[in-house]
Structure formats: C-alpha cells, structure tokens
C-alpha positions in Angstrom: -29.9 158.9 -100.4 -27.7 161.9 -100.4 -25.2 159.9 -98.2 -24.1 162.8 -95.8 -22.3 161.2 -93.0 -22.9 163.7 -90.4 -24.6 167.0 -89.6 -22.6 170.1 -89.6 -25.2 172.9 -89.4 -28.8 173.0 -88.5 -31.7 175.1 -89.7 -35.0 175.3 -88.0 -38.2 176.9 -89.4 -41.1 177.6 -86.9 -40.6 178.8 -83.3 -44.1 178.1 -82.0 -45.1 176.5 -78.7 -43.2 173.4 -79.4 -40.7 174.7 -81.9 -39.2 177.1 -79.6 -38.1 174.8 -76.8 -37.1 172.1 -79.5 -34.8 174.6 -81.2 -33.4 175.9 -78.2 -32.5 172.3 -76.8 -30.9 171.4 -80.0 -29.0 174.8 -80.1 -27.8 174.3 -76.6 -27.0 170.6 -76.5 -25.7 169.7 -79.9 -23.0 172.2 -80.1 -23.8 173.0 -83.7 -24.5 176.4 -85.4 -28.4 176.8 -85.7 -30.0 179.3 -88.1 -33.6 180.0 -87.6 -36.6 181.7 -89.3 -40.1 182.4 -88.2 -42.6 185.1 -89.3 -43.0 186.4 -85.6 -39.4 187.9 -84.6 -40.3 187.7 -81.0 -39.2 184.0 -80.5 -36.3 184.7 -83.0 -35.2 187.2 -80.6 -35.4 185.1 -77.5 -33.0 182.5 -79.0 -30.4 185.0 -79.7 -29.0 184.5 -76.2 -28.4 180.8 -77.0 -26.3 181.8 -80.0 -28.8 181.2 -82.5 -28.5 182.9 -85.8 -31.4 184.7 -87.5 -32.5 184.4 -91.2 -34.6 186.6 -93.3 -36.4 183.6 -95.2 -36.7 180.1 -95.4 -34.4 180.0 -98.4 -31.8 181.8 -96.3 -31.9 178.9 -93.9 -31.4 176.4 -96.6 -28.3 178.5 -97.7 -26.9 178.1 -93.9 -27.7 174.6 -92.9 -27.3 171.0 -94.3 -30.1 169.8 -92.1 -33.3 171.8 -91.9 -36.2 170.9 -89.3 -39.7 172.2 -89.7 -42.1 172.8 -86.8 -45.2 174.1 -88.4 -49.1 174.1 -87.6 -50.2 172.1 -90.5 -50.5 171.1 -94.2 -50.9 174.5 -95.4 -47.8 176.1 -93.6 -45.8 172.9 -94.5 -46.7 173.2 -98.2 -45.7 176.9 -98.4 -42.4 176.4 -96.8 -41.6 173.4 -98.9 -42.3 175.4 -102.0 -39.8 178.0 -100.9 -37.2 175.3 -99.9 -37.6 173.5 -103.0 -35.9 176.3 -104.8 -33.3 176.8 -102.4 -32.0 173.2 -101.3 -29.2 171.3 -103.0 -28.3 167.6 -103.3 -26.9 166.4 -100.0 -29.2 168.4 -97.6 -31.7 166.8 -95.5 -35.4 168.1 -94.7 -37.2 166.9 -91.3 -40.7 167.7 -90.6 -41.5 167.6 -86.9 -45.1 168.6 -87.2 -48.2 166.5 -87.7 -48.8 166.4 -91.7 -51.2 164.4 -93.7 -49.5 161.0 -94.6 -50.2 161.4 -98.4 -48.8 164.9 -98.4 -45.7 163.7 -96.6 -45.0 161.1 -99.1 -45.5 163.4 -102.0 -43.1 166.0 -100.4 -40.6 163.1 -100.0 -40.9 162.3 -103.6 -40.5 165.6 -104.7 -37.3 166.5 -102.7 -35.8 162.8 -103.6 -35.9 164.2 -107.3 -33.7 167.3 -106.0 -31.1 164.9 -104.2 -32.5 166.2 -100.8 -33.4 163.4 -98.1 -36.8 163.6 -96.2 -37.9 162.3 -92.9 -41.1 163.0 -91.1 -40.5 163.0 -87.2 -43.6 164.3 -85.5 -43.3 164.8 -81.8 -45.5 163.7 -79.1 -46.1 164.6 -75.5 -46.7 168.0 -73.9 -45.4 171.4 -74.0 -43.6 170.8 -70.6 -41.7 167.7 -72.4 -40.7 169.9 -75.2 -39.2 172.4 -72.7 -37.4 169.5 -70.8 -36.2 167.7 -73.8 -38.2 164.7 -73.2 -40.7 164.5 -76.0 -41.3 161.3 -78.0 -40.5 161.3 -81.8 -41.7 159.0 -84.1 -39.6 159.0 -87.3 -40.5 157.9 -90.9 -37.3 157.6 -93.0 -34.8 155.6 -94.7 -32.6 153.7 -92.3 -29.4 155.9 -93.3 -31.4 159.0 -92.7 -32.6 157.8 -89.4 -29.1 157.0 -88.3 -27.8 160.3 -89.3 -30.6 162.5 -87.6 -31.4 160.4 -84.5 -28.6 162.0 -82.6 -29.7 165.4 -83.3 -33.3 164.5 -82.3 -32.3 163.1 -79.1 -31.2 166.6 -78.0 -35.0 167.2 -77.9 -36.5 163.8 -76.8 -36.1 161.0 -74.4 -37.7 158.6 -77.0 -36.8 158.4 -80.6 -38.4 155.6 -82.7 -37.9 154.5 -86.1 -41.3 153.4 -87.5 -40.6 152.6 -91.1 -40.1 154.4 -94.3 -41.4 158.0 -94.9 -45.0 158.5 -93.6 -44.7 155.8 -91.1 -44.0 158.5 -88.4 -47.0 160.3 -89.2 -49.1 157.3 -89.2 -47.9 156.3 -85.7 -48.5 160.0 -84.5 -52.1 160.3 -85.8 -52.9 157.1 -84.1 -51.5 158.2 -81.1 -53.5 161.4 -81.1 -56.7 159.8 -82.2 -56.4 157.4 -79.3 -55.6 160.5 -77.0 -58.4 162.5 -77.9 -61.0 159.7 -77.5 -59.5 159.1 -74.2 -59.8 162.6 -73.0 -63.5 162.5 -74.1 -63.9 159.1 -72.1 -62.5 161.1 -69.2 -64.8 164.0 -69.5 -67.8 161.7 -69.6 -66.5 159.8 -66.4 -66.0 162.9 -64.5 -69.2 164.4 -65.6 -71.2 161.3 -64.6 -69.2 160.5 -61.4 -69.6 163.9 -60.0 -73.2 164.4 -60.8 -73.6 160.8 -59.1 -72.0 162.2 -56.0 -68.2 161.3 -56.1 -65.8 164.0 -55.6 -63.8 164.3 -59.0 -60.3 163.9 -57.5 -61.3 160.7 -55.8 -62.7 159.5 -58.7 -59.9 160.2 -61.1 -57.0 159.3 -58.5 -58.7 155.9 -57.7 -59.0 155.1 -61.6 -55.4 155.8 -61.8 -54.7 152.8 -59.5 -56.6 150.8 -61.8 -57.0 149.4 -65.3 -58.3 152.8 -66.5 -54.9 154.5 -65.5 -53.2 156.4 -68.5 -51.1 159.4 -69.4 -54.2 161.2 -70.3 -55.9 160.6 -66.8 -52.8 161.7 -65.0 -52.0 164.8 -67.2 -55.2 166.0 -69.2 -57.5 164.7 -66.5 -56.0 165.4 -63.2 -53.9 168.4 -64.2 -56.5 170.3 -66.3 -60.1 168.9 -66.4 -60.2 168.5 -62.8 -59.2 172.3 -61.9 -60.9 173.6 -65.2 -57.6 174.9 -66.4 -57.3 175.2 -70.1 -54.6 177.8 -71.1 -54.1 179.1 -74.3 -50.7 178.3 -76.1 -50.9 174.8 -74.9 -52.4 172.3 -77.4 -55.7 174.0 -78.6 -59.0 172.7 -79.7 -58.2 174.0 -83.2 -55.2 171.8 -83.4 -56.9 168.7 -82.1 -59.3 169.0 -84.6 -56.9 169.3 -87.4 -55.0 166.2 -86.3 -58.2 164.3 -85.8 -59.3 165.3 -89.1 -56.1 163.9 -90.6 -56.6 160.7 -88.8 -60.0 160.5 -90.0 -58.9 161.0 -93.5 -56.4 158.1 -93.2 -59.0 155.8 -91.8 -61.2 156.6 -94.8 -58.4 155.9 -97.2 -58.0 152.7 -95.3 -61.7 151.8 -95.5 -62.1 151.8 -91.7 -65.1 153.5 -90.0 -63.5 155.1 -86.9 -66.7 155.6 -85.0 -65.1 156.6 -81.7 -63.0 159.0 -83.4 -66.1 160.5 -85.2 -67.8 161.0 -82.0 -64.9 162.9 -80.3 -64.6 165.0 -83.4 -68.3 166.1 -83.0 -67.6 166.9 -79.2 -64.5 169.1 -80.3 -66.6 170.9 -83.0 -69.1 171.8 -80.3 -66.1 172.8 -77.8 -64.8 175.1 -80.6 -68.3 176.4 -81.2 -68.7 177.2 -77.5 -65.5 179.5 -77.7 -62.7 177.0 -76.8 -61.0 176.9 -80.2 -57.7 178.5 -78.6 -57.9 176.9 -75.4 -56.3 173.6 -74.2 -58.5 170.9 -76.1 -59.4 169.1 -72.6 -61.8 172.2 -72.5 -64.2 169.8 -74.1 -65.4 168.7 -70.7 -67.6 171.8 -70.6 -69.5 170.4 -73.6 -69.6 167.2 -72.1 -71.0 168.1 -68.8 -73.7 170.3 -70.0 -77.1 168.8 -69.6 -77.9 166.3 -72.4 -81.1 167.7 -74.4 -80.7 164.9 -76.8 -79.4 167.3 -79.9 -75.9 166.0 -80.9 -75.4 169.0 -82.9 -73.7 169.2 -86.2 -70.6 167.0 -87.2 
C-alpha cells in the first residue's frame, strides 16, 4: 500500500449525469482543492463557481491531485483514461473508480497500478440522479482496509451510505448484483402494471396498494410510481443503453461463475427490444412500452 495517511488534493475525471453533482458535493463539502477534466467543457464551466480548477487532460489532473476519482460511462472509457493516468501517476497516489466496470477489468487495473505504487479502489455508486444531487448515494467499495479508511470520509461527502464490501472488485460485484435485481424488478413491475390495468384495476391503485404489502420496494416507489405510471422517461437519467451495459457485465460475471441467470436473461431481451423501439437514450423503465404491447408470441432476438 502507498500508505498516505490523508488526502490533500482531489482530482475528478468524468462530469456526466452522476459525476457532476458528486464532484460538486465533494468540492463544496470537503474543503479540499479539486481539479477536474471532462471532454465536454460545459460541466467544467458550471463547476467553476464552486472553486473547482479545470485541467486540460487526465495527466494534468494526476499532476494536481493525490487522489483521483473516475466517473465514466463504461469499460472502454475507464481503460482509455487509465492508460493516460498510468503514464502520469506516481507512488503514493490513489485511484478510485466510481463507475460500474467489469470485475475482471477492475482487478486487472488494480494490479497494474499496484505495480506503479498507486492504490486502487472500486467504489461504484447506487441510487438515483436525485440522490447524487442531494449527496445521499449508496457507495459500495472494494479496497484494502487501509485504502478504504483513507477514502471513506471523502466519499461520505457524496453518499449517506458507504459500505466496505471486501477487496478490490467486491464493490463492482455488489453493484452489478444490485442493478441486476433492480432491472428484473422493474420488468416485473411493468408486467404487473400491464396485466392489472388491462384487467380493470387503476394503475395507481395497483402500485400504491402493492407498496403496502410484500411487493413493496425502492423500484416500486421510484421507478414504478414516479416514472412508469405517468409514462415519464426523461433523457439524461439512467438510459436503456446504460442498463444494457450493466446487465451485460452482470451476465458475464454469472457466466464466469457458472450460474444461469434466467431472470436477468429475460430482462435483457426486453431491454434490447426497448432499445430497438427507440428508447436507447430514455430512462430505462421505458421498457414498459414493450411489455404492454399485445403479445404476438414473438419474443424477438436476444
């Protein structure tokens, strides 16, 4: 382990839907200098009023900070940024991945940076965009105990729950299983709404009554009542393409563990059909449009 006892300066790369509010909360709550980089200059400019400094590259972030946080869309972007950082980071620094990344890649990167004397942690975030804005995310961390103890106070500026799940990779495993269950639950809610409404029950009555019973869940109260019921699936929330990415990572892990995840496979088929229907950029509960179509007996291509 690099052994750094405290964080003195923070770097942040990736200022998208989740990254921007996470970075803002860290900048305003931690009292630490924060340097950021994003390919889009707009979010960088929005953070300027909070005292955040702009960098011209990922390497420049590495020169300004001892602890660097990544909030990137997927494996391709994480790999690209990691390649740039590997050329710039030095022993004693720490790299934290806040995104959802394949477990094998996460562990490979941890080994790569360990050889450089750089500590690595996976800390994928859960909950909604609203939670990111409010600083009430749940973060699942995979890291050595000393690394977790060092970064936990920083992460708590963005989250109300920070859980140490085990060694590097454990945070990604927990996050992928969380999302896998969430996507299946949303699909089940879509089926319940489609069946219940066609059978003559008001959709709101159905979901609000289910929320009082054993079917209650975070997905029912948020994805169901707030989005599927009114048919509100805004862009720049968690889109169908992102859901398919995460579910693909989960199914790959299931395959590596020799587990047949049949429910997740079915949900992936529905999400693929939803994407084909034009919902790739819309909030993923838009899959109800596919579920609520008359069944022709054609399950489509998975």
